TINUMI-437858 format. One record per residue (C-alpha): x, y, z; residue number from 1; residue in one letter. Coordinates in pm, 1 decimal, always signed. Layout:
BEGIN
(site (X,Y,Z),NUM,"a"),
...
***
This chain:
BEGIN
(site (+3294.4,+489.1,+541.0),1,"m"),
(site (+3148.3,+348.9,+217.4),2,"p"),
(site (+2979.1,+635.4,+31.7),3,"t"),
(site (+2736.5,+616.3,-260.3),4,"l"),
(site (+2705.8,+892.2,-517.3),5,"c"),
(site (+2339.9,+907.9,-617.1),6,"r"),
(site (+2426.7,+1072.7,-949.1),7,"e"),
(site (+2692.6,+843.8,-1095.8),8,"c"),
(site (+2590.2,+540.7,-881.3),9,"c"),
(site (+2948.7,+464.5,-772.3),10,"e"),
(site (+3054.6,+361.4,-421.1),11,"i"),
(site (+3386.2,+476.9,-276.2),12,"s"),
(site (+3552.3,+436.3,+60.8),13,"n"),
(site (+3708.9,+781.6,+48.3),14,"a"),
(site (+3579.1,+1038.5,+296.9),15,"a"),
(site (+3447.6,+1328.0,+88.9),16,"r"),
(site (+3170.4,+1582.4,+44.2),17,"e"),
(site (+3181.0,+1596.6,-335.3),18,"v"),
(site (+3194.1,+1301.5,-575.9),19,"c"),
(site (+3539.3,+1286.4,-736.9),20,"e"),
(site (+3392.2,+1135.9,-1054.9),21,"l"),
(site (+3096.2,+1362.6,-1130.5),22,"c"),
(site (+3118.1,+1651.3,-881.3),23,"g"),
(site (+2778.7,+1577.2,-726.4),24,"s"),
(site (+2707.7,+1652.0,-361.9),25,"t"),
(site (+2425.8,+1394.2,-348.7),26,"r"),
(site (+2626.1,+1148.1,-141.3),27,"l"),
(site (+2502.9,+882.9,+98.7),28,"l"),
(site (+2733.3,+721.2,+353.4),29,"a"),
(site (+2661.5,+416.6,+567.3),30,"h"),
(site (+2888.1,+137.3,+696.5),31,"p"),
(site (+2662.3,-134.9,+551.0),32,"d"),
(site (+2558.6,+34.9,+227.5),33,"i"),
(site (+2756.7,-200.7,+4.2),34,"a"),
(site (+2623.9,-517.3,+170.9),35,"a"),
(site (+2247.8,-461.6,+209.2),36,"l"),
(site (+2017.0,-603.4,-58.3),37,"t"),
(site (+1647.6,-557.4,+34.7),38,"i"),
(site (+1475.2,-241.2,-87.4),39,"a"),
(site (+1139.8,-69.8,-75.3),40,"h"),
(site (+1067.9,+185.9,-347.6),41,"i"),
(site (+774.4,+424.7,-314.3),42,"d"),
(site (+673.4,+682.7,-573.7),43,"c"),
(site (+639.6,+1031.6,-428.3),44,"d"),
(site (+274.7,+1148.4,-426.0),45,"a"),
(site (+230.7,+924.7,-729.3),46,"f"),
(site (-97.1,+1035.9,-888.2),47,"y"),
(site (-28.3,+1403.2,-815.1),48,"a"),
(site (+325.8,+1374.9,-951.1),49,"s"),
(site (+201.7,+1222.1,-1275.5),50,"v"),
(site (-54.3,+1500.2,-1317.2),51,"e"),
(site (+205.0,+1770.7,-1251.4),52,"k"),
(site (+437.8,+1606.0,-1499.9),53,"r"),
(site (+165.1,+1628.9,-1763.9),54,"d"),
(site (+58.1,+1982.3,-1666.3),55,"r"),
(site (+373.5,+2183.3,-1594.5),56,"p"),
(site (+166.6,+2499.9,-1552.1),57,"e"),
(site (+45.1,+2369.7,-1211.2),58,"i"),
(site (+385.4,+2244.5,-1093.0),59,"r"),
(site (+413.4,+2509.9,-822.2),60,"d"),
(site (+49.1,+2497.8,-713.1),61,"q"),
(site (-120.2,+2278.9,-449.6),62,"p"),
(site (-283.9,+1983.0,-622.3),63,"l"),
(site (-545.7,+1738.6,-497.5),64,"i"),
(site (-632.2,+1427.7,-696.7),65,"v"),
(site (-978.0,+1297.4,-613.1),66,"g"),
(site (-1347.7,+1309.8,-691.0),67,"h"),
(site (-1482.3,+1651.2,-598.2),68,"a"),
(site (-1827.2,+1688.7,-446.9),69,"g"),
(site (-2061.3,+1440.4,-286.9),70,"g"),
(site (-1885.0,+1163.4,-95.8),71,"r"),
(site (-1549.4,+1207.3,-267.6),72,"g"),
(site (-1224.9,+1158.7,-81.8),73,"v"),
(site (-867.7,+1263.2,-152.5),74,"v"),
(site (-680.7,+1000.3,-351.3),75,"t"),
(site (-345.4,+1181.5,-340.6),76,"t"),
(site (-228.7,+1529.1,-245.5),77,"a"),
(site (+94.3,+1683.8,-365.7),78,"c"),
(site (+349.6,+1794.8,-108.4),79,"y"),
(site (+247.0,+2160.0,-140.2),80,"i"),
(site (-114.7,+2072.5,-54.8),81,"a"),
(site (+5.1,+1859.9,+236.3),82,"r"),
(site (+149.9,+2169.7,+400.6),83,"r"),
(site (-211.0,+2284.1,+445.6),84,"y"),
(site (-307.6,+1958.3,+618.4),85,"g"),
(site (-451.5,+1777.2,+316.5),86,"v"),
(site (-403.9,+1400.4,+339.6),87,"r"),
(site (-498.5,+1089.9,+142.9),88,"s"),
(site (-842.8,+946.7,+230.3),89,"a"),
(site (-954.5,+1282.2,+375.8),90,"m"),
(site (-1312.1,+1375.5,+276.3),91,"p"),
(site (-1286.4,+1611.7,-18.3),92,"m"),
(site (-1494.3,+1883.8,+143.9),93,"f"),
(site (-1249.3,+1898.7,+433.9),94,"k"),
(site (-953.8,+1909.0,+196.3),95,"a"),
(site (-1108.6,+2202.7,+9.9),96,"i"),
(site (-1172.6,+2381.3,+338.6),97,"e"),
(site (-808.1,+2332.5,+434.8),98,"a"),
(site (-672.2,+2438.0,+95.4),99,"c"),
(site (-942.5,+2627.0,-99.7),100,"p"),
(site (-699.9,+2745.9,-369.2),101,"h"),
(site (-588.1,+2393.3,-462.0),102,"a"),
(site (-620.3,+2259.7,-814.9),103,"v"),
(site (-847.6,+1952.2,-816.5),104,"i"),
(site (-809.3,+1681.3,-1080.1),105,"i"),
(site (-1015.3,+1365.7,-1122.2),106,"q"),
(site (-802.6,+1048.5,-1100.0),107,"p"),
(site (-711.8,+879.6,-1428.7),108,"d"),
(site (-642.5,+521.4,-1327.9),109,"m"),
(site (-572.2,+403.0,-1682.8),110,"a"),
(site (-293.9,+659.3,-1716.4),111,"k"),
(site (-147.9,+574.6,-1375.2),112,"y"),
(site (-141.7,+206.4,-1468.2),113,"k"),
(site (+59.9,+285.4,-1780.7),114,"i"),
(site (+308.2,+488.0,-1574.9),115,"v"),
(site (+328.2,+211.3,-1315.6),116,"s"),
(site (+409.3,-42.6,-1587.1),117,"n"),
(site (+688.7,+179.9,-1718.0),118,"a"),
(site (+838.9,+201.4,-1369.0),119,"i"),
(site (+800.4,-173.2,-1321.5),120,"r"),
(site (+996.7,-228.8,-1643.6),121,"a"),
(site (+1284.4,-25.8,-1498.2),122,"i"),
(site (+1272.9,-238.3,-1181.8),123,"f"),
(site (+1285.1,-554.6,-1394.7),124,"l"),
(site (+1596.6,-430.4,-1569.4),125,"a"),
(site (+1766.5,-442.1,-1228.4),126,"a"),
(site (+1617.6,-758.5,-1072.8),127,"t"),
(site (+1355.5,-1025.5,-1137.0),128,"d"),
(site (+1264.2,-1048.4,-768.9),129,"i"),
(site (+998.6,-778.4,-733.2),130,"i"),
(site (+699.7,-781.9,-500.7),131,"e"),
(site (+450.6,-513.8,-604.1),132,"p"),
(site (+246.8,-369.0,-318.5),133,"v"),
(site (+38.9,-127.8,-527.1),134,"s"),
(site (+72.0,+77.1,-845.3),135,"l"),
(site (+324.3,+305.8,-677.8),136,"d"),
(site (+535.0,+87.9,-448.3),137,"e"),
(site (+721.9,-240.7,-444.9),138,"a"),
(site (+982.0,-445.5,-260.9),139,"y"),
(site (+1294.5,-554.3,-449.7),140,"l"),
(site (+1550.0,-822.4,-369.4),141,"d"),
(site (+1878.5,-704.8,-519.3),142,"l"),
(site (+2103.4,-984.4,-395.2),143,"a"),
(site (+2388.2,-1071.2,-630.9),144,"e"),
(site (+2212.6,-1384.6,-756.5),145,"d"),
(site (+1919.4,-1177.3,-885.5),146,"h"),
(site (+2075.0,-840.0,-967.3),147,"r"),
(site (+2124.9,-744.3,-1331.7),148,"h"),
(site (+2252.8,-390.7,-1279.9),149,"e"),
(site (+2524.9,-232.6,-1067.6),150,"g"),
(site (+2809.2,-373.9,-861.0),151,"p"),
(site (+2593.2,-345.9,-546.3),152,"t"),
(site (+2225.5,-318.6,-458.8),153,"a"),
(site (+2282.0,+40.4,-345.6),154,"a"),
(site (+2425.8,+132.5,-685.5),155,"s"),
(site (+2140.4,-40.6,-867.6),156,"a"),
(site (+1885.7,+155.8,-662.3),157,"l"),
(site (+2049.9,+488.0,-747.2),158,"a"),
(site (+2043.3,+381.6,-1112.6),159,"w"),
(site (+1671.1,+295.9,-1083.0),160,"i"),
(site (+1592.3,+629.4,-920.7),161,"s"),
(site (+1776.1,+823.9,-1189.6),162,"n"),
(site (+1607.2,+631.0,-1471.2),163,"r"),
(site (+1258.6,+683.5,-1324.8),164,"v"),
(site (+1321.0,+1058.3,-1296.2),165,"t"),
(site (+1475.7,+1086.0,-1642.5),166,"r"),
(site (+1245.1,+853.6,-1838.0),167,"e"),
(site (+914.6,+865.9,-1648.0),168,"v"),
(site (+933.4,+1220.1,-1515.4),169,"g"),
(site (+851.6,+1160.8,-1148.1),170,"i"),
(site (+1056.4,+1085.9,-836.1),171,"t"),
(site (+1076.0,+792.5,-598.1),172,"v"),
(site (+1192.4,+743.2,-240.7),173,"s"),
(site (+1409.3,+444.2,-155.2),174,"i"),
(site (+1471.4,+242.5,+157.9),175,"g"),
(site (+1763.0,-4.8,+170.2),176,"l"),
(site (+1790.0,-248.0,+461.5),177,"a"),
(site (+1847.5,-612.3,+558.7),178,"p"),
(site (+1472.9,-692.5,+551.5),179,"n"),
(site (+1133.4,-575.4,+426.6),180,"k"),
(site (+1015.1,-415.5,+750.1),181,"f"),
(site (+1319.9,-192.1,+782.2),182,"l"),
(site (+1330.2,-118.5,+408.2),183,"a"),
(site (+974.5,+19.5,+410.6),184,"k"),
(site (+1046.7,+218.2,+724.0),185,"l"),
(site (+1360.1,+361.8,+561.4),186,"a"),
(site (+1174.7,+466.4,+245.8),187,"s"),
(site (+945.7,+686.2,+455.9),188,"e"),
(site (+1222.1,+873.9,+640.1),189,"l"),
(site (+1318.2,+1139.6,+384.5),190,"q"),
(site (+1035.1,+1187.8,+136.4),191,"k"),
(site (+1025.5,+1315.3,-131.5),192,"p"),
(site (+1314.3,+1184.1,-344.4),193,"q"),
(site (+1472.3,+1026.4,-38.3),194,"g"),
(site (+1725.2,+746.6,-11.6),195,"y"),
(site (+1771.3,+609.8,+338.9),196,"s"),
(site (+1965.0,+314.3,+472.7),197,"v"),
(site (+1900.6,+122.8,+794.6),198,"i"),
(site (+2147.5,-143.6,+904.9),199,"g"),
(site (+2072.2,-430.7,+1139.2),200,"q"),
(site (+2303.8,-315.6,+1417.5),201,"q"),
(site (+2143.5,+27.4,+1451.3),202,"e"),
(site (+1784.6,-88.3,+1397.9),203,"a"),
(site (+1673.8,-150.2,+1757.4),204,"a"),
(site (+1812.9,+182.4,+1877.7),205,"q"),
(site (+1661.5,+369.4,+1586.0),206,"l"),
(site (+1321.7,+208.3,+1640.4),207,"l"),
(site (+1308.8,+257.5,+2018.2),208,"a"),
(site (+1172.2,+615.8,+2031.4),209,"p"),
(site (+927.4,+565.6,+1744.5),210,"m"),
(site (+553.7,+533.1,+1796.1),211,"s"),
(site (+411.3,+180.8,+1782.7),212,"v"),
(site (+199.3,+316.7,+1495.8),213,"r"),
(site (+511.7,+302.7,+1276.6),214,"k"),
(site (+510.5,-76.5,+1289.5),215,"i"),
(site (+382.9,-252.3,+981.0),216,"n"),
(site (+40.5,-405.1,+1053.3),217,"g"),
(site (-41.2,-186.0,+1353.4),218,"v"),
(site (-358.8,-5.3,+1250.0),219,"g"),
(site (-550.7,+258.3,+1448.2),220,"p"),
(site (-751.8,+5.3,+1652.1),221,"a"),
(site (-446.5,-202.2,+1749.7),222,"t"),
(site (-250.4,+114.8,+1826.4),223,"a"),
(site (-523.6,+241.3,+2059.1),224,"q"),
(site (-527.9,-96.0,+2234.4),225,"r"),
(site (-151.0,-86.9,+2275.3),226,"m"),
(site (-152.0,+268.4,+2405.4),227,"e"),
(site (-421.4,+176.8,+2657.3),228,"a"),
(site (-178.8,-87.3,+2786.6),229,"m"),
(site (+96.7,+172.1,+2817.0),230,"g"),
(site (+273.4,+52.1,+2502.2),231,"l"),
(site (+331.2,+384.9,+2330.5),232,"v"),
(site (+676.1,+355.7,+2174.1),233,"t"),
(site (+865.8,+66.5,+2020.0),234,"v"),
(site (+1094.5,+68.7,+2322.4),235,"s"),
(site (+792.8,-32.0,+2532.7),236,"d"),
(site (+756.5,-339.8,+2310.5),237,"l"),
(site (+1129.3,-410.8,+2328.0),238,"q"),
(site (+1105.1,-456.3,+2703.9),239,"t"),
(site (+850.8,-737.4,+2660.5),240,"l"),
(site (+937.4,-1088.2,+2553.3),241,"g"),
(site (+777.9,-1276.3,+2267.8),242,"s"),
(site (+570.1,-1487.8,+2509.7),243,"r"),
(site (+421.6,-1178.5,+2673.9),244,"d"),
(site (+340.0,-1018.7,+2338.1),245,"l"),
(site (+173.8,-1339.2,+2214.3),246,"v"),
(site (-33.9,-1351.5,+2531.7),247,"a"),
(site (-155.0,-998.5,+2464.5),248,"r"),
(site (-186.7,-995.2,+2085.2),249,"f"),
(site (-209.7,-1358.2,+1976.5),250,"g"),
(site (-7.5,-1474.9,+1676.1),251,"s"),
(site (+60.3,-1114.0,+1574.1),252,"f"),
(site (+259.1,-1083.5,+1897.1),253,"g"),
(site (+534.3,-1302.1,+1748.9),254,"r"),
(site (+572.9,-1064.6,+1458.0),255,"r"),
(site (+566.1,-766.4,+1693.9),256,"l"),
(site (+854.4,-919.8,+1887.2),257,"a"),
(site (+1055.8,-947.1,+1565.3),258,"l"),
(site (+970.0,-600.9,+1435.7),259,"y"),
(site (+1041.9,-428.9,+1767.3),260,"a"),
(site (+1407.1,-536.0,+1736.4),261,"h"),
(site (+1429.5,-473.1,+1363.4),262,"g"),
(site (+1396.1,-834.0,+1247.8),263,"h"),
(site (+1169.4,-966.7,+973.3),264,"d"),
(site (+1176.4,-1319.9,+830.4),265,"d"),
(site (+952.6,-1248.4,+529.3),266,"r"),
(site (+1101.7,-1290.8,+183.4),267,"h"),
(site (+1044.0,-1069.9,-118.2),268,"v"),
(site (+795.6,-1280.4,-314.4),269,"t"),
(site (+757.1,-1199.1,-685.4),270,"p"),
(site (+389.0,-1291.9,-692.2),271,"s"),
(site (+117.9,-1357.5,-438.3),272,"r"),
(site (-200.3,-1557.3,-490.1),273,"p"),
(site (-517.5,-1351.7,-498.1),274,"t"),
(site (-697.2,-1400.2,-165.9),275,"k"),
(site (-1013.6,-1206.9,-239.0),276,"s"),
(site (-1188.9,-1002.9,-506.0),277,"i"),
(site (-1423.0,-716.4,-423.1),278,"s"),
(site (-1595.7,-404.2,-550.0),279,"a"),
(site (-1749.2,-119.2,-353.8),280,"e"),
(site (-1933.5,+206.9,-399.7),281,"d"),
(site (-1991.5,+518.2,-188.3),282,"t"),
(site (-2343.2,+657.9,-200.5),283,"f"),
(site (-2421.6,+1016.4,-296.8),284,"v"),
(site (-2666.1,+1017.8,-2.7),285,"r"),
(site (-2684.6,+783.1,+295.3),286,"d"),
(site (-2913.4,+483.5,+245.4),287,"i"),
(site (-3110.0,+288.4,+504.3),288,"s"),
(site (-3384.3,+111.6,+304.2),289,"a"),
(site (-3321.7,-258.7,+250.3),290,"e"),
(site (-3447.4,-262.6,-109.0),291,"h"),
(site (-3217.1,+25.5,-203.9),292,"l"),
(site (-2915.1,-145.6,-49.9),293,"l"),
(site (-3000.5,-464.5,-238.8),294,"i"),
(site (-3030.3,-268.4,-564.0),295,"a"),
(site (-2693.7,-101.6,-506.3),296,"e"),
(site (-2533.8,-442.8,-444.9),297,"a"),
(site (-2640.5,-592.2,-779.3),298,"e"),
(site (-2393.9,-409.7,-1008.3),299,"p"),
(site (-2117.3,-478.0,-756.2),300,"l"),
(site (-2196.6,-850.4,-768.8),301,"a"),
(site (-2176.8,-829.3,-1147.7),302,"n"),
(site (-1835.6,-661.8,-1128.5),303,"r"),
(site (-1703.7,-923.9,-886.8),304,"v"),
(site (-1834.4,-1206.6,-1105.6),305,"a"),
(site (-1668.2,-1051.8,-1410.9),306,"a"),
(site (-1338.0,-1017.9,-1223.8),307,"a"),
(site (-1356.4,-1381.2,-1113.0),308,"l"),
(site (-1414.5,-1493.7,-1470.7),309,"a"),
(site (-1132.6,-1273.1,-1598.5),310,"r"),
(site (-887.9,-1420.8,-1347.2),311,"k"),
(site (-1025.8,-1775.0,-1396.8),312,"q"),
(site (-1114.8,-1797.9,-1028.8),313,"l"),
(site (-1420.7,-1880.6,-820.2),314,"a"),
(site (-1509.7,-1803.2,-460.4),315,"g"),
(site (-1699.9,-1987.0,-190.9),316,"q"),
(site (-1744.1,-1715.0,+71.5),317,"t"),
(site (-1950.0,-1405.9,-8.2),318,"v"),
(site (-1848.7,-1091.5,+179.6),319,"v"),
(site (-2067.6,-788.5,+247.8),320,"l"),
(site (-1903.3,-464.7,+358.5),321,"k"),
(site (-2106.1,-173.0,+493.8),322,"l"),
(site (-1989.0,+159.3,+630.5),323,"k"),
(site (-2233.9,+342.5,+854.2),324,"t"),
(site (-2291.0,+717.5,+856.8),325,"s"),
(site (-2067.8,+724.6,+1164.6),326,"e"),
(site (-1787.0,+561.7,+958.2),327,"f"),
(site (-1812.4,+229.4,+1141.5),328,"k"),
(site (-1723.4,-58.1,+907.3),329,"i"),
(site (-1924.0,-381.1,+919.8),330,"l"),
(site (-1807.6,-700.1,+747.0),331,"s"),
(site (-2035.6,-1001.8,+713.0),332,"r"),
(site (-1963.8,-1340.1,+550.7),333,"h"),
(site (-2173.1,-1621.7,+408.4),334,"l"),
(site (-2015.4,-1947.7,+292.9),335,"r"),
(site (-2183.9,-2109.3,-6.6),336,"l"),
(site (-2239.8,-2480.7,-64.0),337,"a"),
(site (-1991.6,-2471.7,-354.7),338,"a"),
(site (-1756.3,-2219.7,-519.8),339,"p"),
(site (-1920.9,-1992.8,-776.1),340,"t"),
(site (-1856.1,-1734.9,-1045.8),341,"q"),
(site (-2224.3,-1655.3,-1092.0),342,"r"),
(site (-2335.2,-1299.0,-1028.1),343,"a"),
(site (-2690.8,-1405.0,-942.4),344,"d"),
(site (-2571.3,-1640.1,-667.5),345,"l"),
(site (-2337.7,-1377.5,-528.2),346,"i"),
(site (-2616.3,-1119.5,-525.8),347,"h"),
(site (-2860.9,-1364.8,-367.1),348,"r"),
(site (-2618.1,-1431.4,-81.8),349,"a"),
(site (-2548.6,-1059.9,-36.9),350,"v"),
(site (-2923.6,-995.2,-26.6),351,"t"),
(site (-2951.8,-1237.5,+264.3),352,"s"),
(site (-2670.7,-1060.3,+448.5),353,"l"),
(site (-2819.6,-717.0,+383.4),354,"i"),
(site (-3155.3,-829.1,+523.2),355,"s"),
(site (-2988.5,-903.7,+855.5),356,"r"),
(site (-2819.0,-562.2,+875.5),357,"e"),
(site (-3090.3,-330.9,+738.2),358,"a"),
(site (-3238.9,-238.4,+1075.4),359,"d"),
(site (-3289.0,+134.6,+1027.7),360,"g"),
(site (-2923.1,+237.7,+1038.7),361,"r"),
(site (-2802.0,+459.7,+755.8),362,"t"),
(site (-2505.4,+358.0,+542.2),363,"f"),
(site (-2267.7,+559.4,+325.6),364,"r"),
(site (-2083.5,+274.2,+149.3),365,"l"),
(site (-2146.7,-82.1,+37.1),366,"i"),
(site (-1900.1,-342.9,-83.1),367,"g"),
(site (-1939.2,-694.4,-224.4),368,"v"),
(site (-1658.3,-947.3,-232.8),369,"g"),
(site (-1562.7,-1310.3,-267.6),370,"m"),
(site (-1311.5,-1496.1,-50.6),371,"a"),
(site (-1190.2,-1856.3,-22.7),372,"d"),
(site (-1089.6,-1845.5,-388.2),373,"l"),
(site (-1011.9,-2150.8,-600.4),374,"c"),
(site (-966.0,-2251.2,-962.7),375,"d"),
(site (-1263.8,-2170.7,-1185.3),376,"a"),
(site (-1287.5,-2535.9,-1287.2),377,"r"),
(site (-1424.5,-2610.5,-940.2),378,"d"),
(site (-1705.7,-2355.8,-975.9),379,"a"),
(site (-2079.1,-2418.4,-1002.3),380,"d"),
(site (-2095.4,-2799.1,-1021.3),381,"p"),
(site (-2386.4,-2904.7,-1248.7),382,"p"),
(site (-2539.8,-3138.5,-991.6),383,"d"),
(site (-2593.7,-2841.8,-759.2),384,"l"),
(site (-2857.4,-2705.1,-998.5),385,"f"),
(site (-2998.4,-3035.8,-1123.5),386,"a"),
(site (-3292.6,-3032.7,-887.4),387,"r"),
***
C-alpha cells in the first residue's frame, strides 16, 4: 500500500507504522495516493487561527471573531468555541449565550488578506493552476505538467501543509481526489490539520450513506425539497437516473447525477470572470420607511460604482437585496438601457426597486449590486444623456 509521510513528504510502498526516514507516525496510506492530482486546501478556522497566532495568550481559550453587539454575526469561531455550539454566521448574541466566557475579537480583513497572500505564494511555488474560492480556501491542480514541487501531488501537498504551518503559523486541511467535488469533500473529513484521500473506485460507496446536504450546491432550500421527496441520503440519488433527476431539478439534476456517483467534470480554473459586484449593510435597528431605505442604499451604490471603476467594469442590471426581520431574503433586478459605472444611476434604479418593496414590512439588511458586467469602455454612452 503506498504510504505518504506527512513530515518528510516521501511515499513508500513498505507497510509500516513509523517512517523509516524521519521516525514520524504521521503516515497516510491509500492505494491511489501516488496517482491523484486534484486538491482542495482549506485553512482551519482561518480568522480565529490568525488571531491566536498573534495572541498566544489566548491560544487555549474559546475565541469568536465577529462584530459584537447590535446585528453582528460570527465570522469565525475557533474549534474550542465550536464545542459550545458556536458556528459561523450565528447571531453574535446567541454565540455569547452559548459561550459567555469566549474572547471576542473584531475581524481585521486587511491582516487576513496579507496572510492569505502569503499562503497563496506557497501554493504558487507548487503549481500555477490554482483556483481561489475565498481568502482561506482554494483548489489546486497538481498534475505533473503543472507541478513544481515533489515527485507526486500527495508529496507536494504535504510540503505545502508543512510550509504553511512553519512560515505562516496556522494549519490547513487537505483533500486529495480525482476531481474537485471529491477533493472538497475529503478536505472536510478530518479537520483540523487533516489530510484525506478519496479515490474514484471507493467514491460511490463512501458517498452513499451521506446526507444530500453534503453535495456541493445543495443549499437548505434544495435539501428540504429533496427530503420532502424522500431523497435523504446520497444513496437515494444513486438509485435515480440522470433523466429522472433532471425532471425533478432541471439542469442541476445532471450535476446531481454526476456528484452522486463521485464524478465531476469541472476543471481547476486559475481565474474566473467577475459575474457581479455588490455591497451590503446590516441595520442597527430594523427599518421599514421607504426614505430611510433609500438613504441607506446611497453609500452602497457609491461603493459598487467605485468597485466597478477599480476593476474597469460596468454593469447593466441593478440588483437590490433585502432581508426581512424574519430573515427572508428578497432579490429584485432592474435592467438598464445601457451599462453604467455611475453611482447616481445605480442609486436611482435601486430607489425604484425599493419603492415597490417598501410596503410596511421591516428589514434588517440591504444590499446593492450590479450584474451583467462588461468592459468599462461600453459604459454610459454619451448619446444616452444628450437629450
